[in-house]
N, C-alpha and C positions, 0 to 999 in steps of 0.2 A: 504494500500500500504506500502510495506517495503522499507526503505531507507538503502543504504549501510552505514556501520559504518565508522566514520571518522578515518583515519589512524593517529596514534600517533607516532611521532618520538621518538625513545628510546634515552635517554640521560644518562650521568653518574649519578648514584644515583637512577635510576629508578628500578633497580633490583640487586640482588646479587645471587650467586650460593650457594645452600645448600651443606652440606657435601656429599649428595647423587648425586649431579650434576644437580639438578633441578633449574630453574630460579624461584626466589621468588620476586614478585613485591612489591615495597615499598609503603608507604603512599604517597610519592611524585608522583609516577606513577598513583595511584588510583585517586588522586585529579586532576591530569592533564586529566585523562579520563573523569571525571565529573559525574559518576554515579556508583551505586552499582550493581554488577552482581549477587549478592546473592549466591555466591559460597562458602562463609565462608573463604575468603582470610585471611591469617595470619595478614596482616597489613591494614585491612579495616578501613578507617577513617569514614565510614558511620554507624558503629555500628551494622552491621548485625550479628546475631547469628544463625548459621546453625542448632544448636540443637533445638532451639525454633522456627526457621523459622520466626524470627521477627527482626525489627530494634530497636536499643536502641536510641530513639529520645531525646537527651539531649540538 
């Protein structure tokens, strides 16, 4: 059974706009979310490497 994902309120510091105009989520946001989505996010605090498809468990 699939459960709906918890809605996370966006706060100041959760993202910034790139020069191209995209939202880039910060480490603060990822930690609030509480899990790794394995998309290779720029500020992933969970150590996921999209090239090797693995997490760096330090």
